[in-house]
C-alpha positions in Angstrom: 0.0 0.0 0.0 1.3 3.4 -0.9 1.7 6.1 1.7 0.4 9.5 0.7 2.5 12.4 2.0 0.7 15.6 2.5 2.4 19.0 2.7 0.7 22.0 4.2 1.4 25.2 2.2 0.2 28.5 3.4 -1.6 30.8 1.0 0.5 33.7 -0.3 0.4 36.9 1.7 -1.0 40.1 0.2 1.7 41.6 -2.0 4.1 38.6 -1.5 4.6 38.0 -5.2 3.6 41.4 -6.6 7.1 42.6 -7.5 8.1 39.3 -9.1 4.9 39.2 -11.2 5.3 42.8 -12.3 9.0 42.5 -13.1 9.3 39.0 -14.5 5.9 38.4 -16.2 4.9 42.0 -17.2 8.3 43.6 -17.7 7.8 46.5 -15.3 11.1 48.3 -14.4 12.0 48.6 -10.7 11.5 52.3 -10.7 7.9 52.0 -11.9 7.1 49.5 -9.2 8.6 51.8 -6.5 6.5 54.6 -7.9 3.4 52.5 -7.6 4.3 51.5 -4.1 4.8 55.1 -3.0 1.5 56.1 -4.5 -0.3 53.3 -2.6 -1.4 51.6 -5.8 0.3 48.3 -5.0 1.8 46.7 -1.9 4.9 44.5 -1.8 6.3 42.6 1.1 
């Protein structure tokens, strides 16, 4: 009989992957992301 191994993963925190998504997937430059953070448009952690 096979044993099933379960791993508990927590959900991502608000803003946890925002910077990575904006930079790596959407091509936003770091300066643009900082500007959006300062304006309160996005939150990064």
